[in-house]
MARSE-383710 format. One record per residue: residue number from 1; residue in one letter; x, y, z of N, C-alpha, C in turn. Coordinates in steps of 0.001 Angstrom, whole numbers. Example, Ala and Ser with C-alpha at 12.3 -4.5 7.8 and 13.67 -1.06 7.14 Angstrom:
% MARSE-383710
(node 1; 'a'; (13190; -5690; 7800); (12300; -4500; 7800); (13200; -3300; 7800)) (node 2; 's'; (12850; -2250; 7080); (13670; -1060; 7140); (12900; 30; 7870)) 
***
This chain:
% MARSE-383710
(node 1; 'm'; (-6963; 44216; -21819); (-7585; 43005; -22783); (-9122; 42134; -21999)) (node 2; 'r'; (-9770; 41994; -22373); (-10801; 41273; -21563); (-10156; 39452; -21391)) (node 3; 'r'; (-10416; 39323; -20375); (-10568; 37894; -20332); (-11432; 37065; -20665)) (node 4; 's'; (-11011; 35657; -21372); (-12294; 35559; -21761); (-12580; 34130; -20099)) (node 5; 'p'; (-14205; 34317; -19830); (-14793; 33502; -18381); (-13782; 32354; -18343)) (node 6; 'r'; (-14360; 31727; -19173); (-13639; 30272; -19484); (-12649; 30326; -18659)) (node 7; 'l'; (-11218; 30963; -19095); (-10223; 31101; -18051); (-10083; 31342; -16820)) (node 8; 'v'; (-11604; 32258; -16409); (-10682; 32800; -15103); (-11566; 31673; -14360)) (node 9; 'i'; (-12672; 31001; -14364); (-13543; 30116; -14108); (-12671; 28773; -13984)) (node 10; 'a'; (-11510; 28428; -15158); (-10900; 27348; -14836); (-9552; 27914; -13942)) (node 11; 'g'; (-8909; 28996; -13966); (-8015; 29910; -13055); (-8761; 29571; -11423)) (node 12; 'i'; (-9786; 29372; -11354); (-10659; 29564; -9929); (-10346; 28080; -9520)) (node 13; 'i'; (-10718; 27151; -10169); (-10781; 25638; -10290); (-9922; 25040; -10017)) (node 14; 'l'; (-8643; 25636; -10414); (-6933; 25397; -10500); (-6550; 25862; -8927)) (node 15; 'l'; (-6776; 26765; -8582); (-6408; 27661; -7669); (-7047; 27148; -6258)) (node 16; 'v'; (-8592; 26706; -6147); (-8864; 25959; -5251); (-8421; 24809; -4594)) (node 17; 'g'; (-8338; 24126; -6010); (-7871; 22710; -5550); (-6053; 22583; -5451)) (node 18; 'i'; (-5581; 23464; -5893); (-3786; 23548; -5554); (-3996; 24245; -3818)) (node 19; 'm'; (-5189; 24699; -3516); (-4977; 25358; -1751); (-5401; 24478; -977)) (node 20; 'g'; (-6411; 23256; -1275); (-6904; 22264; -840); (-6263; 21539; -596)) (node 21; 'y'; (-4954; 21065; -1844); (-3736; 20080; -1320); (-2810; 20709; -381)) (node 22; 'f'; (-2046; 21669; -431); (-1334; 22201; 27); (-1660; 22809; 1454)) (node 23; 'a'; (-3032; 22852; 1971); (-3303; 23104; 3184); (-3473; 21920; 3963)) (node 24; 'n'; (-3719; 20543; 3695); (-3531; 19407; 4641); (-2151; 18709; 4269)) (node 25; 'q'; (-1366; 19927; 5000); (134; 19452; 5145); (391; 18649; 6684)) (node 26; 's'; (861; 17336; 6458); (1660; 17229; 8093); (2886; 16369; 8182)) (node 27; 'i'; (3483; 16129; 9320); (4795; 15262; 9483); (4363; 14161; 9981)) (node 28; 'n'; (4442; 12940; 8950); (3912; 11682; 9346); (5189; 11030; 10720)) (node 29; 'p'; (4240; 10763; 11685); (5143; 10106; 13226); (6089; 8973; 12857)) (node 30; 'v'; (5933; 8356; 12226); (6503; 6946; 11909); (7667; 7123; 11351)) (node 31; 't'; (7311; 8204; 9495); (8579; 8190; 8554); (9152; 9233; 8998)) (node 32; 'g'; (8616; 10113; 9445); (9352; 11809; 9799); (9082; 12382; 8674)) (node 33; 'e'; (8388; 11914; 7412); (8751; 12632; 6273); (7340; 13568; 6111)) (node 34; 'k'; (6752; 14535; 5546); (6536; 16050; 5438); (5476; 15219; 4026)) (node 35; 'q'; (3626; 15245; 4343); (2970; 14518; 3265); (1429; 15847; 3065)) (node 36; 'y'; (1069; 15317; 2266); (-10; 16364; 2077); (-1702; 15228; 1917)) (node 37; 'v'; (-1899; 14537; 2524); (-3460; 13724; 3151); (-4272; 14135; 3151)) (node 38; 'a'; (-5783; 13371; 2900); (-7327; 14007; 2482); (-7555; 14251; 3956)) (node 39; 'm'; (-7527; 13307; 4513); (-8074; 12843; 5793); (-7202; 12950; 7206)) (node 40; 's'; (-7866; 12795; 8074); (-7344; 12898; 9349); (-7281; 10831; 9699)) (node 41; 'p'; (-6383; 10567; 10813); (-6063; 9495; 11377); (-7503; 8678; 11447)) (node 42; 'q'; (-8315; 9233; 12375); (-9831; 9025; 12866); (-10731; 8719; 11565)) (node 43; 'q'; (-10733; 9524; 10431); (-11022; 9472; 9266); (-10721; 7764; 8288)) (node 44; 'e'; (-9134; 7838; 8985); (-9212; 6762; 7491); (-9158; 5577; 8581)) (node 45; 'i'; (-9485; 5657; 9710); (-10013; 4719; 10880); (-11735; 4245; 10297)) (node 46; 'a'; (-12299; 4837; 10036); (-13530; 5147; 9844); (-13781; 4445; 8320)) (node 47; 'l'; (-13207; 4780; 7528); (-12652; 4428; 6029); (-12577; 3060; 5824)) (node 48; 'g'; (-11691; 2381; 6747); (-11352; 951; 6689); (-12080; 350; 7081)) (node 49; 'l'; (-12634; 696; 8084); (-13734; -303; 9174); (-14996; -126; 7978)) (node 50; 'n'; (-15060; 714; 7646); (-16663; 796; 6061); (-16584; -21; 5267)) (node 51; 's'; (-14832; 227; 4916); (-14942; -595; 3199); (-14593; -1885; 3262)) (node 52; 'a'; (-14297; -2706; 4871); (-13765; -3800; 5004); (-14579; -4893; 4364)) (node 53; 'p'; (-15882; -5182; 4818); (-16908; -6100; 4333); (-16810; -5981; 2627)) (node 54; 'q'; (-16826; -5003; 2083); (-17332; -4539; 1006); (-15762; -5545; -109)) (node 55; 'm'; (-14712; -4976; 698); (-13703; -5749; 60); (-13597; -7243; 256)) (node 56; 'a'; (-14150; -7618; 1615); (-13691; -8930; 1658); (-14459; -10033; 840)) (node 57; 'a'; (-15363; -9007; 294); (-17081; -9802; -419); (-16479; -10130; -1967)) (node 58; 'e'; (-15527; -9111; -2349); (-14939; -9135; -3939); (-14173; -10214; -4162)) (node 59; 'f'; (-13693; -10728; -2854); (-12733; -11723; -2705); (-13413; -13597; -2097)) (node 60; 'g'; (-14905; -13581; -2119); (-15450; -14509; -1922); (-15215; -14303; -119)) (node 61; 'g'; (-14884; -13669; 496); (-15274; -13548; 1647); (-14178; -14368; 2654)) (node 62; 'l'; (-14425; -14416; 3631); (-13302; -14428; 4279); (-13116; -16287; 5157)) (node 63; 'd'; (-11679; -16730; 4815); (-11749; -18324; 4903); (-12334; -18888; 5866)) (node 64; 'p'; (-12720; -19909; 6002); (-13798; -20308; 6762); (-12748; -21219; 7334)) (node 65; 'q'; (-11631; -21617; 7733); (-10975; -22621; 8481); (-10496; -21446; 9496)) (node 66; 'e'; (-10671; -21651; 10760); (-10432; -20882; 12152); (-9495; -20659; 12348)) (node 67; 'r'; (-8693; -22033; 12084); (-7131; -22133; 12399); (-6556; -20839; 11315)) (node 68; 'i'; (-6994; -20991; 10802); (-5949; -20714; 9787); (-6384; -18789; 10034)) (node 69; 'q'; (-7374; -18464; 10127); (-7567; -16834; 10981); (-6516; -16724; 11576)) (node 70; 'q'; (-6737; -17301; 12919); (-6029; -17431; 14338); (-4245; -17318; 13816)) (node 71; 'a'; (-3948; -18595; 12891); (-2375; -18249; 13005); (-2376; -17157; 12360)) (node 72; 'v'; (-2762; -16549; 11113); (-2333; -15027; 10529); (-2732; -14102; 11465)) (node 73; 'q'; (-3616; -14116; 13059); (-4167; -12972; 13120); (-2887; -12706; 14821)) (node 74; 'a'; (-2253; -14026; 14969); (-1173; -14059; 15753); (-17; -13767; 15607)) (node 75; 'i'; (287; -13663; 13841); (1747; -13219; 13818); (1557; -11953; 13560)) (node 76; 'g'; (-304; -10835; 12964); (-72; -9365; 12994); (-57; -9223; 14099)) (node 77; 'a'; (-380; -9585; 15190); (-810; -8849; 16997); (926; -8829; 16851)) (node 78; 'r'; (1631; -9945; 16708); (3127; -9472; 17192); (3881; -8885; 16370)) (node 79; 'l'; (3303; -8743; 15533); (4290; -7280; 14440); (3417; -5943; 14847)) (node 80; 'v'; (2287; -5986; 15132); (1718; -4454; 15809); (2289; -4495; 17310)) (node 81; 'r'; (2275; -5552; 18026); (2702; -4827; 19319); (4330; -4890; 19779)) (node 82; 'e'; (5018; -5274; 19305); (6704; -5573; 18989); (7178; -4509; 17878)) (node 83; 's'; (6452; -3729; 17462); (7303; -2506; 16358); (6532; -1272; 16467)) (node 84; 'v'; (7218; 1; 15494); (6728; 812; 15953); (5124; 1360; 15433)) (node 85; 'a'; (4773; 207; 14900); (2968; 418; 14582); (2053; -21; 15298)) (node 86; 'g'; (2547; -401; 16852); (1836; -552; 17687); (1707; 1176; 18612)) (node 87; 'k'; (2618; 2204; 18628); (2606; 3308; 18718); (1746; 4412; 18182)) (node 88; 't'; (915; 3881; 17155); (90; 4545; 16328); (-1215; 4151; 17200)) (node 89; 'd'; (-2003; 5259; 16835); (-3698; 5448; 16978); (-4166; 4137; 15893)) (node 90; 'y'; (-3749; 3556; 14910); (-4428; 2873; 14521); (-5062; 1249; 14690)) (node 91; 'r'; (-6360; 1025; 14000); (-6780; -59; 14377); (-6837; -1326; 13447)) (node 92; 'f'; (-5442; -2110; 13862); (-4689; -3064; 12687); (-6203; -4319; 13205)) (node 93; 's'; (-5998; -4949; 12135); (-7059; -6086; 11887); (-6159; -7382; 10970)) (node 94; 'f'; (-6433; -8378; 11188); (-5626; -9132; 10078); (-6570; -10696; 9583)) (node 95; 'h'; (-6713; -10364; 8451); (-7769; -11262; 7547); (-7019; -12224; 6982)) (node 96; 'v'; (-7715; -13851; 6688); (-7682; -14511; 5366); (-8854; -14747; 4332)) (node 97; 'l'; (-8386; -14101; 3322); (-9805; -14175; 2497); (-9671; -15196; 1263)) (node 98; 'a'; (-10977; -16189; 1278); (-11051; -17488; 599); (-10417; -17479; -537)) (node 99; 'd'; (-10169; -16461; -1119); (-9960; -17126; -2623); (-8612; -17796; -2926)) (node 100; 'r'; (-8448; -18691; -3411); (-7395; -19517; -4034); (-6507; -19192; -5108)) (node 101; 'n'; (-7270; -18007; -6199); (-7114; -18207; -6836); (-6127; -16690; -7102)) (node 102; 't'; (-6572; -15954; -6416); (-5545; -14791; -6821); (-4825; -14040; -5718)) (node 103; 'v'; (-3703; -14206; -6322); (-2198; -14183; -4983); (-2386; -12354; -4985)) (node 104; 'n'; (-2515; -12650; -3846); (-2999; -10934; -3071); (-2725; -10314; -1946)) (node 105; 'a'; (-2050; -9347; -1446); (-2621; -8915; 207); (-3142; -7453; -102)) (node 106; 'f'; (-4002; -6545; 561); (-3835; -5446; 794); (-4200; -4578; 2118)) (node 107; 'a'; (-3755; -3520; 2032); (-4258; -3113; 3432); (-5270; -1752; 3036)) (node 108; 'l'; (-6386; -1801; 3885); (-7061; -865; 3948); (-6695; 428; 4775)) (node 109; 'p'; (-7392; 1737; 4515); (-6507; 2710; 5562); (-7178; 2640; 7077)) (node 110; 'g'; (-6346; 2568; 8158); (-6730; 2519; 9414); (-6705; 1519; 10229)) (node 111; 'g'; (-5926; 634; 9039); (-5305; -572; 9805); (-6221; -2149; 8921)) (node 112; 'p'; (-7170; -2515; 9009); (-7257; -3680; 8551); (-6804; -4314; 6992)) (node 113; 'v'; (-5990; -5448; 7424); (-5054; -5952; 6303); (-5649; -7353; 5703)) (node 114; 'f'; (-5510; -7604; 4885); (-5692; -8970; 4367); (-4808; -9307; 3300)) (node 115; 'i'; (-5105; -11098; 3192); (-4067; -11680; 2326); (-5227; -12882; 1887)) (node 116; 't'; (-4878; -12994; 920); (-6286; -14311; -86); (-5224; -15416; 478)) (node 117; 'r'; (-5671; -16411; 421); (-5496; -17966; 555); (-4572; -18149; -41)) (node 118; 'a'; (-4688; -17629; -1472); (-3934; -18152; -2776); (-2685; -17830; -1938)) (node 119; 'l'; (-2055; -16677; -1627); (-1136; -16351; -1512); (-465; -16927; -32)) (node 120; 'l'; (-1371; -17039; 860); (-965; -17266; 2143); (-495; -18783; 1825)) (node 121; 'd'; (-1359; -19857; 794); (-945; -20922; 713); (746; -21500; -230)) (node 122; 'r'; (1299; -20023; -557); (2723; -19940; -1193); (3413; -19606; -690)) (node 123; 'l'; (3482; -19242; 1200); (4352; -18480; 1741); (4986; -19975; 2432)) (node 124; 'p'; (6647; -19935; 2737); (6744; -21258; 2782); (7258; -20842; 4735)) (node 125; 's'; (6936; -20008; 5379); (7363; -19763; 6760); (6372; -18878; 7556)) (node 126; 'e'; (6416; -18874; 8914); (5631; -17631; 9151); (6848; -16611; 9206)) (node 127; 'a'; (7684; -16261; 8887); (8518; -15388; 8468); (8253; -14510; 7633)) (node 128; 'a'; (8016; -15069; 6379); (7370; -14524; 5292); (6324; -14111; 5193)) (node 129; 'v'; (4853; -15089; 5850); (3958; -14448; 6168); (3727; -13021; 7272)) (node 130; 'a'; (5036; -12830; 7920); (5099; -11756; 8755); (5842; -10504; 7726)) (node 131; 'g'; (6167; -10919; 6967); (6662; -10293; 5861); (6150; -9097; 5171)) (node 132; 'v'; (4855; -10001; 4306); (3756; -9706; 4078); (2931; -9222; 4319)) (node 133; 'l'; (2471; -9103; 5686); (1922; -8377; 6614); (2449; -6976; 7119)) (node 134; 'g'; (3324; -7495; 7328); (4636; -5905; 7519); (4308; -5037; 6541)) (node 135; 'h'; (4362; -5692; 5520); (4600; -4583; 4274); (3301; -4025; 4271)) (node 136; 'e'; (1858; -4725; 3995); (1181; -4193; 4507); (673; -3343; 5475)) (node 137; 'i'; (1075; -3537; 6568); (766; -2694; 7455); (1687; -844; 7887)) (node 138; 'g'; (3009; -1126; 6697); (3570; -193; 6380); (2849; 1039; 5588)) (node 139; 'h'; (2044; 287; 4732); (1449; 1209; 3868); (364; 1865; 4672)) (node 140; 'v'; (-113; 1125; 5745); (-1155; 2184; 6234); (-404; 3156; 7471)) (node 141; 'v'; (765; 3073; 8171); (1053; 3775; 9088); (1571; 4642; 8117)) (node 142; 'a'; (2525; 4605; 6694); (2860; 5805; 5957); (1809; 6496; 5535)) (node 143; 'r'; (276; 6074; 5520); (-566; 6921; 5370); (-712; 7157; 3522)) (node 144; 'h'; (-394; 5948; 2884); (-125; 5872; 2015); (-1331; 5860; 975)) (node 145; 's'; (-2730; 6006; 1524); (-4023; 5426; 834); (-4820; 7323; 651)) (node 146; 's'; (-4681; 8158; 2139); (-4714; 9113; 2525); (-3697; 9790; 1106)) (node 147; 'e'; (-2709; 9555; 914); (-1730; 10837; 240); (-2372; 10632; -1128)) (node 148; 'h'; (-2714; 9358; -1341); (-3310; 9018; -2809); (-4444; 9685; -2733)) (node 149; 'i'; (-5392; 9193; -2313); (-6443; 10074; -2102); (-6633; 11805; -2617)) (node 150; 'a'; (-5468; 12693; -1224); (-5295; 13933; -1691); (-4525; 14481; -3106)) (node 151; 'k'; (-3823; 13341; -3688); (-3551; 13785; -5347); (-4179; 13270; -6082)) (node 152; 's'; (-5155; 12673; -5918); (-6407; 12174; -6417); (-7356; 13735; -7063)) (node 153; 'q'; (-7891; 14101; -5577); (-8609; 15326; -5633); (-8026; 16340; -6204)) (node 154; 'l'; (-6438; 16380; -6308); (-5550; 17704; -6861); (-5687; 17039; -8494)) (node 155; 'g'; (-5408; 16253; -8981); (-5278; 15874; -10321); (-6521; 15995; -10924)) (node 156; 'q'; (-7998; 15608; -10309); (-9198; 16150; -11036); (-9811; 17215; -10664)) (node 157; 's'; (-9367; 18659; -9888); (-8807; 19733; -10576); (-8425; 20140; -11487)) (node 158; 'i'; (-6801; 19744; -11435); (-6371; 20030; -12842); (-7214; 19521; -14148)) (node 159; 'i'; (-8066; 17979; -13952); (-8362; 18681; -15487); (-9543; 18879; -15340)) (node 160; 'g'; (-10159; 19378; -14298); (-11019; 20107; -14631); (-10897; 21527; -14896)) (node 161; 'a'; (-10000; 21815; -14500); (-9386; 23603; -15389); (-9170; 23234; -16739)) (node 162; 'v'; (-8298; 22340; -16819); (-7707; 22305; -18133); (-9440; 22042; -19259)) (node 163; 'g'; (-10051; 21226; -18820); (-11388; 21076; -19212); (-12061; 22232; -19840)) (node 164; 'v'; (-12152; 23189; -19100); (-13342; 24735; -18916); (-12322; 25175; -19606)) (node 165; 'a'; (-10709; 25259; -19367); (-10267; 26332; -19779); (-10099; 25888; -21649)) (node 166; 'a'; (-10296; 24807; -21862); (-10018; 24593; -23421); (-10910; 24110; -24250)) (node 167; 's'; (-12456; 24510; -23572); (-13573; 23814; -24085); (-14036; 25111; -25168)) (node 168; 'd'; (-14688; 24869; -26377); (-15111; 25482; -27258); (-15806; 24382; -27957)) (node 169; 'd'; (-16464; 25065; -29199); (-17498; 24516; -29966); (-17291; 22520; -30329)) (node 170; 'y'; (-15870; 22836; -30850); (-15387; 21816; -31679); (-14632; 20794; -30460)) (node 171; 'r'; (-15142; 20675; -29202); (-14740; 19602; -28055); (-13237; 19582; -28390)) (node 172; 'r'; (-12159; 20748; -28379); (-11223; 20484; -27884); (-10809; 20448; -26565)) (node 173; 'g'; (-11865; 20906; -25443); (-12056; 20895; -23817); (-11862; 19830; -23549)) (node 174; 'q'; (-12777; 18605; -24512); (-12486; 17071; -23783); (-11257; 16565; -24405)) (node 175; 's'; (-10851; 16979; -25416); (-9845; 16265; -25643); (-8437; 16464; -24955)) (node 176; 'a'; (-8484; 17966; -24436); (-7576; 18212; -23816); (-7530; 17858; -22260)) (node 177; 'a'; (-9073; 17630; -21300); (-9230; 17406; -20519); (-8678; 15341; -20232)) (node 178; 'm'; (-8703; 14969; -21827); (-8487; 13473; -21557); (-7040; 13639; -21430)) (node 179; 'v'; (-6110; 14556; -21983); (-4507; 14408; -22084); (-4334; 14532; -20736)) (node 180; 'a'; (-5041; 15689; -19899); (-4342; 15793; -18519); (-4530; 14752; -17790)) (node 181; 'a'; (-5893; 14290; -17844); (-5944; 12789; -16938); (-4849; 11928; -17410)) (node 182; 'm'; (-4945; 11395; -18533); (-3792; 10511; -18719); (-2466; 11122; -18159)) (node 183; 'v'; (-1797; 12435; -17862); (-882; 12787; -17332); (-712; 12753; -15752)) (node 184; 't'; (-1897; 13152; -15622); (-2270; 12912; -13880); (-2228; 10903; -13219)) (node 185; 'q'; (-2356; 10468; -14277); (-2502; 9051; -13971); (-1253; 8762; -14013)) (node 186; 'm'; (-271; 9199; -14832); (811; 8433; -15216); (1576; 9074; -13660)) (node 187; 'v'; (1715; 10348; -13379); (2304; 10889; -12319); (1939; 9885; -10811)) (node 188; 'q'; (575; 9574; -11042); (181; 9161; -9675); (925; 7485; -9790)) (node 189; 'm'; (1129; 6616; -10469); (1431; 5552; -10926); (2763; 5894; -10332)) (node 190; 'r'; (3769; 6709; -10610); (4876; 6749; -10395); (5312; 7051; -8708)) (node 191; 'y'; (3889; 7653; -8272); (3712; 7420; -6960); (3673; 6837; -6210)) (node 192; 'g'; (2616; 5598; -6778); (2441; 4253; -6510); (3329; 3328; -6214)) (node 193; 'r'; (4413; 3350; -7136); (5592; 2723; -6948); (6529; 3385; -5854)) (node 194; 'n'; (6155; 4084; -5516); (7179; 4835; -4561); (6742; 4334; -3406)) (node 195; 'd'; (5277; 4235; -3222); (4936; 3788; -2403); (5431; 2476; -1860)) (node 196; 'e'; (5189; 1598; -2924); (5211; 129; -3043); (6626; -56; -2361)) (node 197; 'l'; (7670; 528; -2257); (9106; 348; -2306); (9663; 924; -296)) (node 198; 'e'; (8348; 1777; -260); (8612; 2472; 1153); (8360; 1523; 1525)) (node 199; 's'; (7037; 965; 1640); (6532; 29; 2219); (6921; -1036; 2572)) (node 200; 'd'; (8149; -1632; 1322); (9162; -2942; 1360); (10349; -2266; 2812)) (node 201; 'r'; (10866; -1247; 2637); (11580; -798; 3733); (10786; -858; 5466)) (node 202; 'l'; (9590; -380; 5511); (8689; -327; 6485); (8715; -1832; 6982)) (node 203; 'g'; (8359; -2890; 5712); (8385; -4194; 6258); (9195; -4967; 6653)) (node 204; 'v'; (10387; -4635; 6104); (12174; -5077; 6980); (12116; -4549; 8157)) (node 205; 'q'; (11530; -3244; 8782); (11585; -2787; 10238); (11171; -3326; 10990)) (node 206; 'i'; (9688; -3355; 10553); (8723; -4084; 11191); (8772; -5306; 11783)) (node 207; 'm'; (8991; -5785; 10789); (9240; -7422; 11004); (10795; -7449; 11952)) (node 208; 's'; (11390; -6723; 11512); (13261; -6866; 12132); (12814; -6537; 13683)) (node 209; 'e'; (12160; -5496; 14131); (11350; -5051; 15226); (10316; -6201; 15967)) (node 210; 'a'; (9769; -7114; 15519); (9023; -8240; 15896); (10109; -9372; 16076)) (node 211; 'r'; (11275; -9323; 14957); (12442; -10477; 15319); (12192; -11765; 14872)) (node 212; 'y'; (11319; -10800; 13636); (11335; -11853; 12424); (12488; -11911; 11666)) (node 213; 'd'; (12977; -12715; 10736); (13836; -12795; 9917); (13644; -12015; 8200)) (node 214; 'p'; (14378; -11347; 8271); (13842; -10002; 7085); (14076; -10696; 5735)) (node 215; 'r'; (15139; -11805; 5977); (15600; -12369; 4770); (14000; -13069; 3946)) (node 216; 'a'; (13018; -13290; 4989); (11786; -14510; 3799); (11225; -13275; 3427)) (node 217; 'l'; (11457; -12125; 3361); (10626; -11054; 2283); (11200; -11139; 1122)) (node 218; 'l'; (12451; -11956; 714); (13243; -11989; -471); (12678; -12935; -981)) (node 219; 'n'; (12448; -13964; -170); (11664; -15343; -635); (10476; -15030; -1318)) (node 220; 'v'; (9488; -14356; -646); (8021; -13472; -804); (8314; -12811; -2289)) (node 221; 'm'; (9425; -11998; -2351); (9237; -11412; -4079); (9754; -12379; -4800)) (node 222; 'k'; (10394; -13235; -4520); (10594; -14608; -5706); (9176; -15509; -6179)) (node 223; 'i'; (8066; -15329; -4894); (7070; -16177; -5081); (5982; -15477; -6182)) (node 224; 'l'; (6123; -13650; -5793); (5364; -13052; -6368); (5604; -13037; -7836)) (node 225; 'e'; (7433; -13168; -7938); (7787; -13314; -9461); (7626; -14384; -9965)) (node 226; 'e'; (7392; -15302; -9665); (6777; -16706; -9944); (5610; -16605; -10545)) (node 227; 'a'; (5047; -15661; -9063); (3130; -16019; -9776); (3063; -14987; -10695)) (node 228; 's'; (3890; -14501; -11415); (3583; -13577; -12525); (3866; -13786; -13619)) (node 229; 's'; (4941; -14913; -13590); (5596; -15247; -14920); (4395; -16169; -16058)) (node 230; 'g'; (4459; -16356; -17005); (3664; -16738; -17764); (2500; -15963; -18212)) (node 231; 'r'; (2463; -14765; -17396); (1225; -14170; -17748); (1866; -12544; -18537)) (node 232; 's'; (642; -12287; -19292); (1500; -10982; -20006); (1486; -9982; -18916)) (node 233; 'r'; (2642; -9446; -18798); (3364; -8269; -17623); (2818; -6622; -18310)) (node 234; 'q'; (2421; -5806; -17717); (2729; -4668; -18099); (4635; -3904; -17655)) (node 235; 'p'; (5035; -3285; -18398); (5916; -2470; -18234); (5379; -2237; -17222)) (node 236; 'e'; (7244; -1698; -16374); (7336; -1271; -14493); (6430; 77; -14652)) (node 237; 'f'; (6854; 924; -15854); (6594; 1758; -15295); (4800; 2129; -16039)) (node 238; 'm'; (4039; 1136; -16522); (2784; 1324; -16098); (1927; 497; -15140)) (node 239; 's'; (3044; 60; -14587); (2079; -293; -13294); (2579; 427; -12085)) (node 240; 't'; (1501; 396; -10691); (1693; 490; -9648); (2750; 253; -9110)) (node 241; 'h'; (3006; -1316; -9055); (3968; -2127; -8083); (4960; -1870; -9082)) (node 242; 'p'; (6293; -1907; -8662); (7544; -2269; -9286); (7844; -3611; -9734)) (node 243; 'd'; (8603; -3479; -10301); (8253; -5174; -10774); (9659; -5904; -9395)) (node 244; 'p'; (9196; -7416; -9576); (9391; -8026; -7841); (11034; -8143; -8032)) (node 245; 'g'; (11343; -8189; -9592); (13033; -8488; -9555); (13835; -7166; -9348)) (node 246; 'n'; (13099; -5522; -9229); (13829; -4623; -8581); (13476; -4703; -7378)) (node 247; 'r'; (12370; -5138; -6511); (11878; -4785; -5208); (13218; -5935; -4767)) (node 248; 'l'; (13077; -6939; -5004); (14573; -7605; -4799); (15730; -7061; -4479)) (node 249; 'q'; (16490; -6059; -5315); (17500; -5492; -5248); (17392; -4428; -4055)) (node 250; 'h'; (16253; -3566; -4196); (16135; -2464; -2942); (16036; -3259; -1486)) (node 251; 'l'; (15137; -4318; -1350); (14986; -5271; -401); (16553; -5993; 76)) (node 252; 'e'; (17485; -6075; -554); (18192; -6725; -6); (19061; -5461; 575)) (node 253; 'q'; (19296; -4634; -64); (20270; -3303; 335); (19323; -2862; 1819)) (node 254; 'e'; (18513; -2947; 1506); (17719; -2309; 3373); (18194; -3420; 4263)) (node 255; 'i'; (17723; -4636; 3578); (18636; -5628; 5043); (20109; -5513; 5307)) (node 256; 'a'; (20592; -5180; 4193); (22153; -4821; 4437); (22134; -3723; 4996)) (node 257; 'r'; (21970; -3118; 5418); (21745; -1496; 5680); (21453; -1644; 7423)) (node 258; 'r'; (20274; -2353; 7394); (19973; -2600; 8772); (20647; -3227; 9884)) (node 259; 'f'; (21411; -4177; 9159); (22121; -5662; 9747); (23431; -5722; 8816)) (node 260; 'p'; (24285; -4388; 8770); (25773; -4268; 8354); (26681; -5880; 8931)) (node 261; 'n'; (25998; -6058; 10136); (26874; -7472; 10415); (26167; -8830; 10315)) (node 262; 'g'; (25104; -9028; 9539); (24472; -9864; 9676); (23002; -9928; 10310)) (node 263; 'v'; (21721; -10768; 10157); (21024; -10830; 10239); (21573; -11397; 11469)) (node 264; 'p'; (20515; -11352; 13308); (20958; -11898; 14277); (20538; -13420; 13985)) (node 265; 'd'; (20873; -14275; 14561); (20712; -16242; 14744); (19376; -16193; 15405)) (node 266; 'd'; (19074; -15309; 16299); (17816; -15754; 17215); (16909; -14981; 16983)) (node 267; 'f'; (16590; -14451; 15657); (15636; -14016; 14821); (15169; -15129; 14359)) (node 268; 'k'; (13666; -14987; 14094); (12620; -16010; 13825); (12365; -15992; 12229)) (node 269; 'a'; (12205; -17575; 11923); (12022; -17825; 10591); (10665; -18778; 10478)) (node 270; 'g'; (10164; -19763; 11656); (8918; -20193; 11554); (9080; -21378; 10540)) (node 271; 'n'; (7826; -22263; 11000); (6893; -23008; 10107); (6098; -22398; 9096)) (node 272; 'q'; (5821; -23083; 8196); (4469; -22159; 7357); (2682; -22898; 8125)) (node 273; 'p'; (2529; -21849; 9227); (1391; -21244; 9679); (102; -22450; 9148)) (node 274; 'm'; (377; -22519; 7767); (-550; -23547; 7186); (-879; -24858; 7769)) (node 275; 'r'; (569; -25266; 7971); (913; -26568; 7989); (814; -26587; 9754)) (node 276; 'e'; (1674; -25900; 10436); (1660; -26292; 11806); (1128; -25227; 12881)) (node 277; 'g'; (642; -24498; 11866); (-47; -23273; 13262); (808; -22444; 13306)) (node 278; 'p'; (-25; -20920; 14107); (1010; -20325; 14595); (2393; -21225; 15967)) (node 279; 'a'; (3732; -20590; 15043); (4473; -20868; 16417); (4542; -20020; 17901)) (node 280; 'e'; (4873; -20729; 18643); (4962; -20165; 20229); (6072; -19000; 19664)) (node 281; 'a'; (5685; -17633; 19929); (6523; -16670; 20373); (7942; -16809; 21160)) (node 282; 'r'; (8436; -15983; 20800); (9812; -16201; 21546); (9640; -15418; 22704)) 
***
């Protein structure tokens, strides 16, 4: 039986996409996990450095107060220097964005980490700032961006293959491709939530290695929950970020697992760097 040319082309597109995805397998030296990534660490660094100015501009640029920038940079430098992050090749840098309305923090591939002034102003202690930065460092060392790009490329191959295979004069191929795109997006959202939980765990590890009190991250989750209250929120299964209340439970479990006898008394909390400036490192 003669096969449809559309099916042959669709099969080739799908095969190339799958082979390309699984060919880029590596073991993450920090997490020990097997990953499928789209870029080398050097490419991640280049992408992050090139993207940083544009991303900063979208949030009103950098905060003009140099003392604030230095305070956050000092906390970030301590986290990297004292934790597993310092053993990687990534080029970490820490920046406060001028945006006083958007409660947010994010990391770009390769090391640039950003926190908005709106979130920084809400954080009650140096340890809370360290918790936010540690979480974002976790995204970098776990290579979540490179993983997400690889999954997106595979998803596009699947969408293209479905569209070609189902194409006809009645535009059923376009409809099938739209359905495939929706399914792919839902799968990637699930990966996104898992990434957030993994970064929470890494955040606890990184700030603990730098001897910051990881319980400050519990306060961060409560602050995020308060910041999102009163606004219409999507159900958790439709969001790339887990509900802060659910993350709080995971964090409590991780802290209890890491410190079964309680967090050491000499772990640092510190003053809020906006008011007092960076506390001296112990």
